[in-house]
C-alpha positions, 0 to 999 in steps of 0.5 A: 186508322183512328181507333175510338175508345168506347167508353170515353164515347159513352162518357161523352154522350152522357155529357152531350145529352145532359148539355142538350137537356139541362143547359139549354132554355127548353125547360126551367132548371131543377130548384128554380123556386129555391129551398122550399123554406119551412117545408125543407126544415120540416123535411130535414127533421122527418128525414132523420127520423128514418135513421133508427139508432137500433136497427129494426126500430123503423115503423112498420109499413101502412096497409093500403087497399088499392081500388083496381080496374082491369086495363087489359088480359089474356090467357096468361097475364093481366094488367090492372091499374090501381089507385090508393090514398097515400099512406103518408102521416098528416104532417107529410100529407099537408107539405105534399101538393094536393096533386099528390095525395092520390098514387096510382099503380100499374099491376102486371101479373101472370094468371096461370099461377098462385100468387104464393108460388109467384114473386113481385118486384115493385118498380120505382121511377127514375128522374123524368119517368112520368108513366108506366110504359117503359118500366112495364117493358122492362117487367113484361118479359119476366112473366114467363119466369112467374115474376109480376111487375108492379109500377109505381107513379111517383109523386111529382110526376105524371098525373101527380105532377103539380100544375106549376111544375114543368116536366121533371124539373122539381120546384124546390129542393124540399120537393126532392125530399118529399118525393123521396119520403112519399115514394118510400112510404108508398113502395113499402105499403105496396110490398105489405100488401103484396106480402099480407093481402095478396099472398105473393111468396116472395117480393123485391123492389128495383128502380133506375137512377134516382128510382135505384136510390129509393129502391135502396132505401125501401129494401133498407128499411123493410121489415122482411128480406126482400131481393133489392135492386139499384140500377145505374144509381148512386149512394146519394142524390149528392152524387147526382146534383153536386157531382154528375151532370145534373149539377149543370141542370141546377139553379144555383143562382136562384138558391143563392138569391133565396137565401139572400132574401133570408139574410143569408149572404153565401157564394155560389160555392157556399150554396153548393155546400149547403146542398150537399149537407141537405142531401146527405140525408139521402145518403143510402149507406147511413141506412140499415143493412137489409135483411138479406144484404146477399139479395142486393144486386147493383147493375152499374154502367163502367163509363157513366157521366151521371154516376162515378164508379165510386159512388156505386162502390160505396154502397157495396161496402157499406152493405157486405154481401151485395154484388155490383155487376158492371155493364158497358156504356154510360148512364143514358145508353145503359138505360136504353140498352141493357134491360137484359141485364137488368132482368137477369139481376132481378131473376138471379136476386129473387133466387136468393130469397126464401120463399114465405111458405115451403112450396109443396 
């Protein structure tokens, strides 16, 4: 009788899925148009400004006021969709494609309780998550816990995808940094709206994979204590694109040729090292510790072919008090099979955040 090591099987599944998705010619690889030229240099400067020398110096979020329309409502719940102009400053706005200037959000909330007695979690998109549906399915069962779900459509995804871009494969390295920076600004602004306009009693932010990196950044930079949930996510995009399965989905030769046109002759290995340097800007361990690190719960997969264990543990080490919960499986299988664990983490993390005002 042959025994199968399930951990190895899950790890192999990630690589098989990655090979089918990324090594075939069905779609172009990531960054097929190169680095992004002057946009990349601009973004490198702007992202360095996110690291305040003194904790708490980061800029307060901009208040946005989405225009809402009701999609459906029942006796107990309501789903609305809203649009708002991205709160990014003019320099960032000019760097973003015009399709990204208008943000879209879905808002699923209970109807039978006052906002000050409820929590709301902002859900950020993982790589390739172009719609609201998957994240609404994750948040839907939390309604019975009086937890609302707000789902942000990322720049470069869904209706915000540039015309020239196919699927989730960003055209330039600068697009990845633009996507991240705009997502952080938009999520912080939505949390500010939930707090000051909608009056929610406590808030959180979560995301899977790439969305988890962005959630960690938002949780770090938000001026008030919120719960933070990085699910199946690395501490930095370096891990995803230079170590995990996505390194096979990256147009290394196109990046080398782009540098050659600028009279910079590098080997492929040197190109990878340059990518590591650029993406080190996404290293969450360089960000301030969140106001309430005890309300940070990371859920990670034991046999993840995309995200190695050491990356998860680096973030936990950088944020003392945070918790890691391990689930069996790889990146793909956990993404599909462990929604119950993600929901349990959301409930537990929110319970570690104090209500904004004492409940009578």
